[in-house]
N, CA, C and O atoms as a CHARMM CRD file, in Angstrom:
* protein
*
  296
    1    1 MET  N      0.83800  -1.17200   0.00000 PROA 1      0.00000
    2    1 MET  CA     0.00000   0.00000   0.00000 PROA 1      0.00000
    3    1 MET  C      0.88900   1.24500   0.00000 PROA 1      0.00000
    4    1 MET  O      1.91400   1.28700   0.68100 PROA 1      0.00000
    5    2 ALA  N      0.49200   2.23900  -0.75900 PROA 2      0.00000
    6    2 ALA  CA     1.28800   3.46600  -0.87200 PROA 2      0.00000
    7    2 ALA  C      1.11700   4.32700   0.37300 PROA 2      0.00000
    8    2 ALA  O      0.07700   4.31800   1.03200 PROA 2      0.00000
    9    3 GLU  N      2.18000   5.07100   0.66800 PROA 3      0.00000
   10    3 GLU  CA     2.13900   5.97500   1.82000 PROA 3      0.00000
   11    3 GLU  C      1.25200   7.16900   1.51000 PROA 3      0.00000
   12    3 GLU  O      1.18400   7.62500   0.36800 PROA 3      0.00000
   13    4 GLN  N      0.58100   7.66500   2.52200 PROA 4      0.00000
   14    4 GLN  CA    -0.24300   8.85400   2.34600 PROA 4      0.00000
   15    4 GLN  C      0.66200  10.08600   2.40200 PROA 4      0.00000
   16    4 GLN  O      1.52800  10.19500   3.26900 PROA 4      0.00000
   17    5 MET  N      0.44800  11.00200   1.47100 PROA 5      0.00000
   18    5 MET  CA     1.29200  12.18200   1.36700 PROA 5      0.00000
   19    5 MET  C      0.69400  13.34300   2.13900 PROA 5      0.00000
   20    5 MET  O     -0.51800  13.55900   2.12600 PROA 5      0.00000
   21    6 THR  N      1.55400  14.08200   2.80600 PROA 6      0.00000
   22    6 THR  CA     1.10100  15.29700   3.46800 PROA 6      0.00000
   23    6 THR  C      1.36100  16.49100   2.55100 PROA 6      0.00000
   24    6 THR  O      2.05000  16.37100   1.53700 PROA 6      0.00000
   25    7 SER  N      0.80900  17.62100   2.91500 PROA 7      0.00000
   26    7 SER  CA     1.00500  18.81000   2.08300 PROA 7      0.00000
   27    7 SER  C      2.46400  19.25900   2.10400 PROA 7      0.00000
   28    7 SER  O      2.96700  19.76000   1.09900 PROA 7      0.00000
   29    8 LYS  N      3.14900  19.08900   3.23300 PROA 8      0.00000
   30    8 LYS  CA     4.56000  19.48500   3.32200 PROA 8      0.00000
   31    8 LYS  C      5.44200  18.61200   2.43400 PROA 8      0.00000
   32    8 LYS  O      6.36000  19.11400   1.78600 PROA 8      0.00000
   33    9 SER  N      5.16900  17.31000   2.40000 PROA 9      0.00000
   34    9 SER  CA     5.99400  16.44100   1.56600 PROA 9      0.00000
   35    9 SER  C      5.72500  16.69800   0.08300 PROA 9      0.00000
   36    9 SER  O      6.65200  16.65700  -0.72600 PROA 9      0.00000
   37   10 ALA  N      4.46900  16.96200  -0.28500 PROA 10     0.00000
   38   10 ALA  CA     4.15200  17.27500  -1.67800 PROA 10     0.00000
   39   10 ALA  C      4.81000  18.59800  -2.08800 PROA 10     0.00000
   40   10 ALA  O      5.34000  18.71800  -3.19300 PROA 10     0.00000
   41   11 TYR  N      4.76900  19.58300  -1.19400 PROA 11     0.00000
   42   11 TYR  CA     5.41300  20.86600  -1.47600 PROA 11     0.00000
   43   11 TYR  C      6.92000  20.68900  -1.63200 PROA 11     0.00000
   44   11 TYR  O      7.52900  21.31000  -2.50300 PROA 11     0.00000
   45   12 GLY  N      7.52900  19.84600  -0.79500 PROA 12     0.00000
   46   12 GLY  CA     8.96500  19.58700  -0.89600 PROA 12     0.00000
   47   12 GLY  C      9.33700  18.92900  -2.20900 PROA 12     0.00000
   48   12 GLY  O     10.34100  19.28900  -2.82300 PROA 12     0.00000
   49   13 ILE  N      8.53700  17.96900  -2.64600 PROA 13     0.00000
   50   13 ILE  CA     8.79800  17.29400  -3.92400 PROA 13     0.00000
   51   13 ILE  C      8.66100  18.27900  -5.08100 PROA 13     0.00000
   52   13 ILE  O      9.49300  18.29100  -5.98800 PROA 13     0.00000
   53   14 LEU  N      7.61400  19.10700  -5.05400 PROA 14     0.00000
   54   14 LEU  CA     7.42300  20.10400  -6.10600 PROA 14     0.00000
   55   14 LEU  C      8.56600  21.10800  -6.12800 PROA 14     0.00000
   56   14 LEU  O      9.02800  21.50400  -7.19800 PROA 14     0.00000
   57   15 ARG  N      9.01600  21.51500  -4.96800 PROA 15     0.00000
   58   15 ARG  CA    10.12500  22.46500  -4.87800 PROA 15     0.00000
   59   15 ARG  C     11.41500  21.88200  -5.46100 PROA 15     0.00000
   60   15 ARG  O     12.13500  22.57000  -6.18500 PROA 15     0.00000
   61   16 GLN  N     11.70400  20.62700  -5.14800 PROA 16     0.00000
   62   16 GLN  CA    12.88700  19.96200  -5.70700 PROA 16     0.00000
   63   16 GLN  C     12.78600  19.85200  -7.21600 PROA 16     0.00000
   64   16 GLN  O     13.77500  20.04700  -7.92200 PROA 16     0.00000
   65   17 TYR  N     11.59800  19.54000  -7.71700 PROA 17     0.00000
   66   17 TYR  CA    11.39300  19.41100  -9.15300 PROA 17     0.00000
   67   17 TYR  C     11.64600  20.74100  -9.86200 PROA 17     0.00000
   68   17 TYR  O     12.31200  20.78700 -10.89600 PROA 17     0.00000
   69   18 LEU  N     11.10800  21.82100  -9.29300 PROA 18     0.00000
   70   18 LEU  CA    11.28600  23.12800  -9.92700 PROA 18     0.00000
   71   18 LEU  C     12.72000  23.63100  -9.83000 PROA 18     0.00000
   72   18 LEU  O     13.18400  24.33000 -10.73000 PROA 18     0.00000
   73   19 ARG  N     13.42900  23.29200  -8.76300 PROA 19     0.00000
   74   19 ARG  CA    14.83900  23.68900  -8.65200 PROA 19     0.00000
   75   19 ARG  C     15.71400  22.92200  -9.64100 PROA 19     0.00000
   76   19 ARG  O     16.73700  23.43700 -10.09200 PROA 19     0.00000
   77   20 ALA  N     15.32600  21.72000  -9.97400 PROA 20     0.00000
   78   20 ALA  CA    16.08600  20.92200 -10.93900 PROA 20     0.00000
   79   20 ALA  C     15.83000  21.37700 -12.36900 PROA 20     0.00000
   80   20 ALA  O     16.58900  21.01700 -13.26900 PROA 20     0.00000
   81   21 ARG  N     14.78500  22.15700 -12.60000 PROA 21     0.00000
   82   21 ARG  CA    14.43700  22.63700 -13.92900 PROA 21     0.00000
   83   21 ARG  C     14.53400  24.15200 -13.96500 PROA 21     0.00000
   84   21 ARG  O     13.52000  24.81900 -13.76300 PROA 21     0.00000
   85   22 PRO  N     15.70700  24.72900 -14.21400 PROA 22     0.00000
   86   22 PRO  CA    15.85800  26.19100 -14.17100 PROA 22     0.00000
   87   22 PRO  C     15.11900  26.91700 -15.29200 PROA 22     0.00000
   88   22 PRO  O     14.92900  28.13000 -15.20900 PROA 22     0.00000
   89   23 GLU  N     14.70100  26.20800 -16.33400 PROA 23     0.00000
   90   23 GLU  CA    14.00800  26.87100 -17.42900 PROA 23     0.00000
   91   23 GLU  C     12.53100  27.11900 -17.10000 PROA 23     0.00000
   92   23 GLU  O     11.83600  27.79300 -17.86000 PROA 23     0.00000
   93   24 LEU  N     12.04900  26.58200 -15.97800 PROA 24     0.00000
   94   24 LEU  CA    10.67100  26.78300 -15.55400 PROA 24     0.00000
   95   24 LEU  C     10.62300  27.79400 -14.41700 PROA 24     0.00000
   96   24 LEU  O     11.62600  28.03000 -13.74400 PROA 24     0.00000
   97   25 GLY  N      9.48000  28.37500 -14.21100 PROA 25     0.00000
   98   25 GLY  CA     9.29900  29.24200 -13.05500 PROA 25     0.00000
   99   25 GLY  C      8.78400  30.61400 -13.41800 PROA 25     0.00000
  100   25 GLY  O      8.87100  31.05300 -14.56400 PROA 25     0.00000
  101   26 PHE  N      8.24600  31.28000 -12.41500 PROA 26     0.00000
  102   26 PHE  CA     7.65300  32.60400 -12.60900 PROA 26     0.00000
  103   26 PHE  C      8.71300  33.64300 -12.94700 PROA 26     0.00000
  104   26 PHE  O      8.50100  34.48600 -13.81900 PROA 26     0.00000
  105   27 GLY  N      9.85400  33.58800 -12.26200 PROA 27     0.00000
  106   27 GLY  CA    10.91100  34.56900 -12.51300 PROA 27     0.00000
  107   27 GLY  C     11.44600  34.49000 -13.92500 PROA 27     0.00000
  108   27 GLY  O     11.69300  35.51300 -14.56400 PROA 27     0.00000
  109   28 LYS  N     11.62400  33.27900 -14.40600 PROA 28     0.00000
  110   28 LYS  CA    12.13300  33.07600 -15.76300 PROA 28     0.00000
  111   28 LYS  C     11.12600  33.57700 -16.79700 PROA 28     0.00000
  112   28 LYS  O     11.51100  34.21700 -17.77500 PROA 28     0.00000
  113   29 SER  N      9.85300  33.29300 -16.59300 PROA 29     0.00000
  114   29 SER  CA     8.84200  33.75100 -17.53900 PROA 29     0.00000
  115   29 SER  C      8.69700  35.27000 -17.50500 PROA 29     0.00000
  116   29 SER  O      8.45500  35.89000 -18.54000 PROA 29     0.00000
  117   30 LEU  N      8.84200  35.87400 -16.32900 PROA 30     0.00000
  118   30 LEU  CA     8.78200  37.32100 -16.21600 PROA 30     0.00000
  119   30 LEU  C      9.94800  37.97400 -16.96500 PROA 30     0.00000
  120   30 LEU  O      9.75800  38.97100 -17.66200 PROA 30     0.00000
  121   31 LEU  N     11.14100  37.41900 -16.82300 PROA 31     0.00000
  122   31 LEU  CA    12.29800  37.95400 -17.55000 PROA 31     0.00000
  123   31 LEU  C     12.14100  37.77900 -19.05400 PROA 31     0.00000
  124   31 LEU  O     12.58500  38.63200 -19.82300 PROA 31     0.00000
  125   32 ASP  N     11.51700  36.68900 -19.48400 PROA 32     0.00000
  126   32 ASP  CA    11.29600  36.48100 -20.91100 PROA 32     0.00000
  127   32 ASP  C     10.33100  37.51300 -21.48900 PROA 32     0.00000
  128   32 ASP  O     10.43000  37.86700 -22.66400 PROA 32     0.00000
  129   33 VAL  N      9.40100  37.99400 -20.66800 PROA 33     0.00000
  130   33 VAL  CA     8.45600  39.00500 -21.13300 PROA 33     0.00000
  131   33 VAL  C      9.12500  40.37500 -21.18300 PROA 33     0.00000
  132   33 VAL  O      8.89500  41.13200 -22.12600 PROA 33     0.00000
  133   34 LEU  N      9.95100  40.71000 -20.18400 PROA 34     0.00000
  134   34 LEU  CA    10.52200  42.05200 -20.07700 PROA 34     0.00000
  135   34 LEU  C     11.79100  42.25400 -20.88800 PROA 34     0.00000
  136   34 LEU  O     12.11900  43.39000 -21.23200 PROA 34     0.00000
  137   35 LEU  N     12.51000  41.19300 -21.20100 PROA 35     0.00000
  138   35 LEU  CA    13.78400  41.30500 -21.91300 PROA 35     0.00000
  139   35 LEU  C     13.69400  40.68000 -23.29700 PROA 35     0.00000
  140   35 LEU  O     12.83600  39.83500 -23.55300 PROA 35     0.00000
  141   36 HSD  N     14.58800  41.10300 -24.18700 PROA 36     0.00000
  142   36 HSD  CA    14.67100  40.49100 -25.51000 PROA 36     0.00000
  143   36 HSD  C     15.10700  39.04100 -25.37300 PROA 36     0.00000
  144   36 HSD  O     15.70200  38.67500 -24.36000 PROA 36     0.00000
  145   37 PRO  N     14.82600  38.20600 -26.36800 PROA 37     0.00000
  146   37 PRO  CA    15.19300  36.78200 -26.27700 PROA 37     0.00000
  147   37 PRO  C     16.70400  36.59200 -26.10600 PROA 37     0.00000
  148   37 PRO  O     17.51000  37.39200 -26.58100 PROA 37     0.00000
  149   38 ALA  N     17.05400  35.51700 -25.41800 PROA 38     0.00000
  150   38 ALA  CA    18.46400  35.21300 -25.17000 PROA 38     0.00000
  151   38 ALA  C     19.13100  34.73100 -26.45900 PROA 38     0.00000
  152   38 ALA  O     18.48900  34.12900 -27.31900 PROA 38     0.00000
  153   39 ASN  N     20.41800  35.00500 -26.57400 PROA 39     0.00000
  154   39 ASN  CA    21.20300  34.55300 -27.71400 PROA 39     0.00000
  155   39 ASN  C     21.56700  33.08600 -27.48700 PROA 39     0.00000
  156   39 ASN  O     22.27100  32.78300 -26.52400 PROA 39     0.00000
  157   40 PRO  N     21.11700  32.17300 -28.33400 PROA 40     0.00000
  158   40 PRO  CA    21.41400  30.75800 -28.11000 PROA 40     0.00000
  159   40 PRO  C     22.88400  30.40500 -28.34600 PROA 40     0.00000
  160   40 PRO  O     23.34400  29.35600 -27.89400 PROA 40     0.00000
  161   41 PHE  N     23.62000  31.26300 -29.04500 PROA 41     0.00000
  162   41 PHE  CA    25.01300  30.97400 -29.35900 PROA 41     0.00000
  163   41 PHE  C     25.97400  31.56000 -28.33200 PROA 41     0.00000
  164   41 PHE  O     27.12800  31.13600 -28.26000 PROA 41     0.00000
  165   42 ASP  N     25.52400  32.51700 -27.54500 PROA 42     0.00000
  166   42 ASP  CA    26.37300  33.14500 -26.53200 PROA 42     0.00000
  167   42 ASP  C     25.58200  33.24000 -25.23000 PROA 42     0.00000
  168   42 ASP  O     24.75900  34.14000 -25.06200 PROA 42     0.00000
  169   43 ALA  N     25.83200  32.31700 -24.32200 PROA 43     0.00000
  170   43 ALA  CA    25.07200  32.26500 -23.07200 PROA 43     0.00000
  171   43 ALA  C     25.42400  33.42500 -22.14600 PROA 43     0.00000
  172   43 ALA  O     24.63300  33.76100 -21.26500 PROA 43     0.00000
  173   44 ARG  N     26.57600  34.03700 -22.32300 PROA 44     0.00000
  174   44 ARG  CA    27.00500  35.13500 -21.44900 PROA 44     0.00000
  175   44 ARG  C     26.54300  36.50200 -21.93600 PROA 44     0.00000
  176   44 ARG  O     26.72400  37.49700 -21.23400 PROA 44     0.00000
  177   45 ALA  N     25.95700  36.56800 -23.11000 PROA 45     0.00000
  178   45 ALA  CA    25.52000  37.85400 -23.66200 PROA 45     0.00000
  179   45 ALA  C     24.39700  38.43200 -22.81200 PROA 45     0.00000
  180   45 ALA  O     23.49800  37.71400 -22.37500 PROA 45     0.00000
  181   46 ARG  N     24.46300  39.74600 -22.58500 PROA 46     0.00000
  182   46 ARG  CA    23.44200  40.40900 -21.78500 PROA 46     0.00000
  183   46 ARG  C     22.17500  40.56800 -22.61900 PROA 46     0.00000
  184   46 ARG  O     22.22700  40.75200 -23.83500 PROA 46     0.00000
  185   47 ARG  N     21.05600  40.49300 -21.94400 PROA 47     0.00000
  186   47 ARG  CA    19.76400  40.67500 -22.59400 PROA 47     0.00000
  187   47 ARG  C     19.29100  42.09900 -22.34800 PROA 47     0.00000
  188   47 ARG  O     19.21900  42.53800 -21.20000 PROA 47     0.00000
  189   48 LYS  N     18.97000  42.82000 -23.41100 PROA 48     0.00000
  190   48 LYS  CA    18.53100  44.20600 -23.28700 PROA 48     0.00000
  191   48 LYS  C     17.02500  44.24000 -23.01700 PROA 48     0.00000
  192   48 LYS  O     16.28400  43.37000 -23.47300 PROA 48     0.00000
  193   49 PRO  N     16.58300  45.25700 -22.26900 PROA 49     0.00000
  194   49 PRO  CA    15.14300  45.36700 -22.00000 PROA 49     0.00000
  195   49 PRO  C     14.38200  45.75000 -23.26200 PROA 49     0.00000
  196   49 PRO  O     14.92600  46.38800 -24.16300 PROA 49     0.00000
  197   50 ARG  N     13.13300  45.35600 -23.31000 PROA 50     0.00000
  198   50 ARG  CA    12.28700  45.69200 -24.45100 PROA 50     0.00000
  199   50 ARG  C     11.92200  47.17200 -24.39600 PROA 50     0.00000
  200   50 ARG  O     11.88300  47.77600 -23.32400 PROA 50     0.00000
  201   51 GLY  N     11.65900  47.73800 -25.55300 PROA 51     0.00000
  202   51 GLY  CA    11.38300  49.16900 -25.64900 PROA 51     0.00000
  203   51 GLY  C     10.15400  49.60100 -24.87600 PROA 51     0.00000
  204   51 GLY  O     10.18400  50.63800 -24.21300 PROA 51     0.00000
  205   52 TRP  N      9.07900  48.83900 -24.94000 PROA 52     0.00000
  206   52 TRP  CA     7.85100  49.21600 -24.23500 PROA 52     0.00000
  207   52 TRP  C      8.06200  49.21300 -22.72500 PROA 52     0.00000
  208   52 TRP  O      7.44600  50.00700 -22.01300 PROA 52     0.00000
  209   53 PHE  N      8.92700  48.32600 -22.22800 PROA 53     0.00000
  210   53 PHE  CA     9.19100  48.27100 -20.79200 PROA 53     0.00000
  211   53 PHE  C      9.96900  49.50100 -20.34600 PROA 53     0.00000
  212   53 PHE  O      9.67400  50.07600 -19.29800 PROA 53     0.00000
  213   54 VAL  N     10.96000  49.90800 -21.13400 PROA 54     0.00000
  214   54 VAL  CA    11.74700  51.10800 -20.80900 PROA 54     0.00000
  215   54 VAL  C     10.84700  52.34300 -20.83100 PROA 54     0.00000
  216   54 VAL  O     10.93400  53.19100 -19.94300 PROA 54     0.00000
  217   55 LEU  N      9.99100  52.44700 -21.83500 PROA 55     0.00000
  218   55 LEU  CA     9.06900  53.56800 -21.93300 PROA 55     0.00000
  219   55 LEU  C      8.11100  53.59100 -20.73700 PROA 55     0.00000
  220   55 LEU  O      7.83800  54.65700 -20.18600 PROA 55     0.00000
  221   56 LEU  N      7.61400  52.45100 -20.34400 PROA 56     0.00000
  222   56 LEU  CA     6.70000  52.36300 -19.21100 PROA 56     0.00000
  223   56 LEU  C      7.38600  52.78500 -17.91200 PROA 56     0.00000
  224   56 LEU  O      6.79400  53.50100 -17.10400 PROA 56     0.00000
  225   57 VAL  N      8.62800  52.34700 -17.70500 PROA 57     0.00000
  226   57 VAL  CA     9.36700  52.71200 -16.49400 PROA 57     0.00000
  227   57 VAL  C      9.66400  54.21100 -16.47500 PROA 57     0.00000
  228   57 VAL  O      9.49000  54.85500 -15.44000 PROA 57     0.00000
  229   58 LEU  N     10.10000  54.76900 -17.58100 PROA 58     0.00000
  230   58 LEU  CA    10.40200  56.20100 -17.63900 PROA 58     0.00000
  231   58 LEU  C      9.14800  57.04400 -17.43900 PROA 58     0.00000
  232   58 LEU  O      9.19600  58.06600 -16.75500 PROA 58     0.00000
  233   59 THR  N      8.03400  56.63200 -18.02200 PROA 59     0.00000
  234   59 THR  CA     6.77200  57.35600 -17.83200 PROA 59     0.00000
  235   59 THR  C      6.32800  57.28500 -16.37700 PROA 59     0.00000
  236   59 THR  O      5.86900  58.28300 -15.82100 PROA 59     0.00000
  237   60 GLY  N      6.45700  56.13300 -15.76400 PROA 60     0.00000
  238   60 GLY  CA     6.10100  55.98500 -14.35300 PROA 60     0.00000
  239   60 GLY  C      6.97300  56.83600 -13.45100 PROA 60     0.00000
  240   60 GLY  O      6.47800  57.45200 -12.50700 PROA 60     0.00000
  241   61 CYS  N      8.27600  56.87600 -13.73400 PROA 61     0.00000
  242   61 CYS  CA     9.18200  57.71200 -12.93500 PROA 61     0.00000
  243   61 CYS  C      8.85900  59.19400 -13.10800 PROA 61     0.00000
  244   61 CYS  O      8.89500  59.94900 -12.13600 PROA 61     0.00000
  245   62 ALA  N      8.54400  59.61800 -14.32800 PROA 62     0.00000
  246   62 ALA  CA     8.18600  61.01800 -14.56300 PROA 62     0.00000
  247   62 ALA  C      6.89500  61.36900 -13.84000 PROA 62     0.00000
  248   62 ALA  O      6.79100  62.44200 -13.24700 PROA 62     0.00000
  249   63 LEU  N      5.91900  60.48600 -13.88100 PROA 63     0.00000
  250   63 LEU  CA     4.65400  60.72600 -13.19200 PROA 63     0.00000
  251   63 LEU  C      4.85400  60.79500 -11.68100 PROA 63     0.00000
  252   63 LEU  O      4.30000  61.67200 -11.01800 PROA 63     0.00000
  253   64 LEU  N      5.62500  59.89300 -11.15200 PROA 64     0.00000
  254   64 LEU  CA     5.90100  59.89500  -9.71700 PROA 64     0.00000
  255   64 LEU  C      6.65600  61.15400  -9.29100 PROA 64     0.00000
  256   64 LEU  O      6.35700  61.73300  -8.24600 PROA 64     0.00000
  257   65 SER  N      7.62900  61.57800 -10.09000 PROA 65     0.00000
  258   65 SER  CA     8.37200  62.79000  -9.73800 PROA 65     0.00000
  259   65 SER  C      7.48300  64.02300  -9.80100 PROA 65     0.00000
  260   65 SER  O      7.65100  64.93300  -8.98900 PROA 65     0.00000
  261   66 CYS  N      6.54000  64.08200 -10.74100 PROA 66     0.00000
  262   66 CYS  CA     5.60600  65.20900 -10.80500 PROA 66     0.00000
  263   66 CYS  C      4.70400  65.23700  -9.57400 PROA 66     0.00000
  264   66 CYS  O      4.46200  66.30100  -9.00500 PROA 66     0.00000
  265   67 VAL  N      4.21300  64.08400  -9.16700 PROA 67     0.00000
  266   67 VAL  CA     3.35200  64.00800  -7.98200 PROA 67     0.00000
  267   67 VAL  C      4.12600  64.45600  -6.74400 PROA 67     0.00000
  268   67 VAL  O      3.60600  65.21900  -5.93000 PROA 67     0.00000
  269   68 VAL  N      5.35400  63.98900  -6.59900 PROA 68     0.00000
  270   68 VAL  CA     6.16800  64.36100  -5.43900 PROA 68     0.00000
  271   68 VAL  C      6.48600  65.85100  -5.45600 PROA 68     0.00000
  272   68 VAL  O      6.40300  66.51000  -4.41900 PROA 68     0.00000
  273   69 TYR  N      6.84400  66.38800  -6.60800 PROA 69     0.00000
  274   69 TYR  CA     7.24100  67.79700  -6.70700 PROA 69     0.00000
  275   69 TYR  C      6.06800  68.74100  -6.43100 PROA 69     0.00000
  276   69 TYR  O      6.18900  69.68100  -5.64500 PROA 69     0.00000
  277   70 PHE  N      4.92100  68.48000  -7.09200 PROA 70     0.00000
  278   70 PHE  CA     3.79800  69.39700  -6.97700 PROA 70     0.00000
  279   70 PHE  C      3.01700  69.25200  -5.66900 PROA 70     0.00000
  280   70 PHE  O      2.21400  70.12900  -5.34900 PROA 70     0.00000
  281   71 ASN  N      3.22200  68.19600  -4.91600 PROA 71     0.00000
  282   71 ASN  CA     2.57200  68.04400  -3.61700 PROA 71     0.00000
  283   71 ASN  C      3.51600  68.36700  -2.47300 PROA 71     0.00000
  284   71 ASN  O      3.17800  68.14100  -1.31100 PROA 71     0.00000
  285   72 ASN  N      4.69800  68.89200  -2.78400 PROA 72     0.00000
  286   72 ASN  CA     5.69300  69.27000  -1.78500 PROA 72     0.00000
  287   72 ASN  C      5.98600  68.14500  -0.79800 PROA 72     0.00000
  288   72 ASN  O      5.98700  68.35800   0.41500 PROA 72     0.00000
  289   73 LEU  N      6.23000  66.97400  -1.31300 PROA 73     0.00000
  290   73 LEU  CA     6.51400  65.82200  -0.46100 PROA 73     0.00000
  291   73 LEU  C      7.97900  65.68600  -0.11500 PROA 73     0.00000
  292   73 LEU  O      8.36400  64.82200   0.67200 PROA 73     0.00000
  293   74 ILE  N      8.79900  66.54700  -0.70700 PROA 74     0.00000
  294   74 ILE  CA    10.23700  66.47100  -0.40300 PROA 74     0.00000
  295   74 ILE  C     10.56300  67.38200   0.74100 PROA 74     0.00000
  296   74 ILE  O     11.72000  67.46600   1.15300 PROA 74     0.00000
């Protein structure tokens, strides 16, 4: 008869499985969305951010700085 599994043991098995597979995971998928695709021929090459992400970050920083400046929060 098979042993009954607890939630902690199932979580431990899932965690080991995901650590053994570095190509899976939320962090990896998030980086794939925000950065250009990796170069398959050069694993050390840096990945540049996508244009829409840079524009979104700069717009957010400009908006935040306007809110801080005009509300005298400094």
